[in-house]
C-alpha positions as CSV (number, residue, x, y, z in Angstrom):
1,M,11.4,-14.2,2.2
2,I,9.2,-11.1,1.9
3,K,5.8,-11.4,0.2
4,H,4.0,-8.2,-1.0
5,I,0.2,-8.1,-1.7
6,S,-2.1,-5.2,-2.4
7,D,-5.6,-4.3,-3.5
8,T,-7.2,-7.6,-2.5
9,H,-10.6,-5.8,-2.2
10,T,-12.2,-8.7,-0.3
11,L,-10.6,-11.4,-2.5
12,H,-7.8,-12.2,-0.1
13,H,-8.9,-15.9,0.1
14,D,-7.8,-16.2,-3.6
15,I,-4.2,-15.6,-2.7
16,R,-1.9,-18.5,-2.5
17,L,1.1,-18.1,-0.2
18,E,4.2,-20.1,-0.7
19,E,6.3,-21.6,2.0
20,G,9.2,-19.8,3.5
21,I,7.6,-16.4,3.8
22,T,8.9,-14.6,6.9
23,T,7.2,-11.2,6.3
24,I,4.0,-10.4,4.5
25,I,3.3,-6.8,3.5
26,H,-0.2,-5.6,2.4
27,S,-0.1,-2.1,0.9
28,G,-3.7,-1.2,1.1
29,D,-7.2,-1.7,-0.1
30,S,-8.0,-4.8,1.8
31,T,-11.7,-3.7,1.6
32,N,-13.8,-2.3,-1.2
33,S,-17.2,-0.9,-0.2
34,K,-17.8,2.9,0.3
35,H,-20.6,2.1,2.7
36,P,-19.3,2.2,6.3
37,I,-21.3,-0.8,7.6
38,Q,-20.3,-3.0,4.6
39,N,-16.7,-1.9,4.8
40,Q,-16.6,-2.8,8.5
41,I,-17.9,-6.3,7.7
42,E,-15.3,-6.6,4.9
43,F,-12.6,-5.5,7.3
44,E,-13.5,-8.0,10.0
45,K,-13.3,-10.9,7.4
46,F,-10.0,-9.6,6.1
47,L,-8.5,-9.2,9.6
48,Q,-9.4,-12.7,10.6
49,W,-7.7,-14.1,7.5
50,Y,-4.6,-11.9,7.8
51,A,-4.2,-12.6,11.5
52,N,-4.4,-16.3,10.9
53,I,-1.7,-16.4,8.2
54,Y,1.2,-18.4,9.6
55,V,3.9,-15.8,9.0
56,K,6.2,-14.3,11.6
57,N,5.8,-10.7,10.6
58,K,2.7,-9.0,9.1
59,V,2.7,-5.4,8.0
60,L,-0.4,-3.5,6.9
61,I,-1.1,0.0,5.6
62,A,-4.4,1.4,4.5
63,G,-5.5,2.3,1.0
64,N,-8.1,4.7,-0.3
65,H,-10.9,2.1,0.0
66,D,-10.1,1.3,3.6
67,W,-12.7,3.3,5.5
68,W,-12.1,1.0,8.5
69,A,-8.6,2.5,9.0
70,T,-10.2,5.9,9.7
71,K,-11.4,4.5,13.1
72,K,-9.0,4.2,15.9
73,Y,-10.8,1.2,17.4
74,N,-10.1,-0.8,14.2
75,V,-6.5,0.2,14.1
76,D,-6.2,-0.9,17.7
77,K,-7.8,-4.2,16.8
78,V,-5.2,-4.7,14.0
79,K,-2.4,-4.0,16.5
80,D,-4.0,-6.3,19.1
81,Y,-3.5,-9.2,16.7
82,G,0.3,-8.4,16.5
83,I,0.0,-6.9,13.0
84,I,2.3,-4.0,12.4
85,Y,0.1,-1.1,11.1
86,L,1.9,1.8,9.6
87,N,0.2,5.1,9.0
88,H,2.9,7.4,7.6
89,E,5.4,6.0,10.0
90,E,8.2,3.5,10.3
91,E,9.2,0.4,12.2
92,Y,12.1,-2.0,12.2
93,V,11.1,-5.5,11.1
94,D,13.8,-8.2,11.3
95,G,16.5,-5.5,11.1
96,K,14.9,-3.8,8.0
97,L,13.5,-0.3,8.4
98,I,10.1,-0.2,6.8
99,F,8.2,3.0,6.2
100,G,4.5,2.8,5.3
101,S,2.0,5.4,4.1
102,P,-1.5,5.3,2.7
103,Y,-1.5,8.7,1.0
104,T,-2.4,9.0,-2.7
105,P,-3.4,11.9,-5.0
106,T,-7.1,12.9,-4.7
107,F,-9.3,10.9,-7.0
108,G,-13.0,10.7,-6.2
109,Q,-14.4,10.7,-2.7
110,W,-12.3,8.1,-0.9
111,H,-9.9,8.1,2.0
112,F,-6.2,9.0,2.7
113,M,-6.0,11.3,-0.3
114,K,-4.4,14.7,-0.7
115,D,-4.3,17.3,-3.3
116,R,-1.3,16.7,-5.7
117,G,0.1,20.2,-4.9
118,K,0.3,19.2,-1.2
119,L,1.9,15.8,-1.5
120,G,5.5,17.3,-1.8
121,K,5.3,18.3,1.9
122,T,3.9,14.9,2.8
123,W,7.0,13.1,1.4
124,E,9.5,15.4,3.0
125,I,9.5,13.1,6.1
126,L,11.2,10.4,4.0
127,Y,15.0,10.1,4.4
128,E,17.9,8.0,3.2
129,G,18.3,4.7,5.1
130,I,14.7,3.4,4.7
131,D,15.1,-0.2,3.5
132,I,11.5,-0.8,2.3
133,L,9.1,2.0,1.4
134,V,5.5,0.8,1.3
135,T,2.9,3.3,-0.1
136,H,-0.5,2.6,-1.4
137,G,0.0,4.5,-4.6
138,P,2.8,4.5,-7.2
139,P,5.2,7.1,-8.1
140,K,4.5,8.8,-11.4
141,G,5.6,6.8,-14.4
142,I,6.1,3.5,-12.7
143,L,3.3,0.9,-12.9
144,D,0.7,3.7,-13.0
145,L,-0.7,3.6,-16.5
146,S,-4.5,3.8,-16.6
147,H,-7.4,5.1,-18.6
148,D,-8.9,8.5,-17.8
149,S,-12.6,9.3,-18.0
150,N,-12.3,9.8,-21.7
151,H,-10.6,6.4,-22.1
152,K,-7.2,8.0,-22.9
153,L,-4.1,6.5,-21.3
154,E,-2.4,8.5,-18.7
155,Y,0.3,8.0,-16.0
156,C,-1.6,8.8,-12.8
157,G,1.0,8.2,-10.1
158,D,2.4,10.8,-7.7
159,S,5.2,12.9,-9.1
160,A,6.2,14.2,-5.6
161,L,6.5,10.6,-4.5
162,F,8.7,9.9,-7.5
163,K,11.1,12.7,-6.5
164,A,11.2,11.5,-2.9
165,V,12.0,7.9,-4.0
166,M,14.8,9.2,-6.2
167,R,16.1,11.3,-3.3
168,I,16.1,8.6,-0.6
169,Q,16.8,5.5,-2.8
170,P,15.0,2.8,-0.7
171,K,16.2,-0.7,-1.4
172,I,12.6,-1.7,-2.3
173,H,9.5,0.3,-2.9
174,M,6.2,-1.6,-2.7
175,F,2.8,-0.2,-3.8
176,G,-0.4,-1.0,-5.6
177,H,-3.5,1.1,-6.2
178,I,-3.5,1.3,-10.0
179,H,-5.1,-1.9,-11.2
180,P,-4.3,-3.6,-14.5
181,S,-6.8,-2.9,-17.3
182,E,-6.9,-3.5,-21.0
183,G,-3.4,-2.7,-22.3
184,C,-2.1,-1.7,-18.9
185,Y,-0.1,-4.2,-16.9
186,N,0.5,-2.4,-13.6
187,Q,2.0,-5.3,-11.7
188,G,5.4,-7.0,-11.3
189,T,8.9,-5.8,-10.5
190,R,10.9,-3.0,-11.9
191,K,14.6,-2.7,-11.2
192,F,16.4,0.7,-11.5
193,N,19.8,-0.1,-9.9
194,D,21.9,-2.9,-8.5
195,I,20.5,-2.6,-4.9
196,V,17.7,-5.1,-5.4
């Protein structure tokens, strides 16, 4: 069984993991703070928790809050624990091809963000045959409803990612990034065909 989690923002200890999980995938924002020193402390606590979960395969990508992932020594530390870290790359896990990427459209002063006009090129690397696509952010129109600065509802996902997902048709696409808020339930599962 595969378990997907995202946007734990230092609250990872609140997660209850059921028995029978063979692969756990965290799709970014394990940390929260913008301050590098505090973010490093948050990362160290998360890493100890994630490394000690009794699950055969652990996959991790970064999110826009994950300053720690901009430092090679931290990425190396993750890999030293046997955790599969994917930074816009792929790896086979138990016979399934998983591609993971942290990139999201620019919003504020965070990490792993690109201008919406440049994201089309970013997703050109994706191809048919990917079993599980893991991105930090959602495709436009899917679990991405949020309030803008004027408190109006908007779909804030990535339209270029949506086109790429429709083109490559992964069996599963996992993501987080857009949190539930009043009237917006950006969580759960959506099925678009008979693959899943």
